[in-house]
Steps between C-alpha positions, in 0.01 A plus 500: 500500500719761336740405228851463645668640189278809515577552867869468422479784246304716744773439757770595252319821413454596865864417576618715208288797608616461859865492395456809281339692787776394741774610259330834433450562872864418568616742230282780639618440858861497382440825311368667814791363706762623254329837467387482139145571615381743764177516695524879523332704231717695259262796471608842612285768654542875494651497849777263382633747243 
């Protein structure tokens, strides 16, 4: 059987990583919703000038 204390630490690590990913995803989604980020490219072509 696995050590319960070891499994507890593995669970804490996974929970921490999951929480960090959720917070980062939320910040990116909020940035797109507010307009801080754009999916359109910012490059210009010769026809745009």
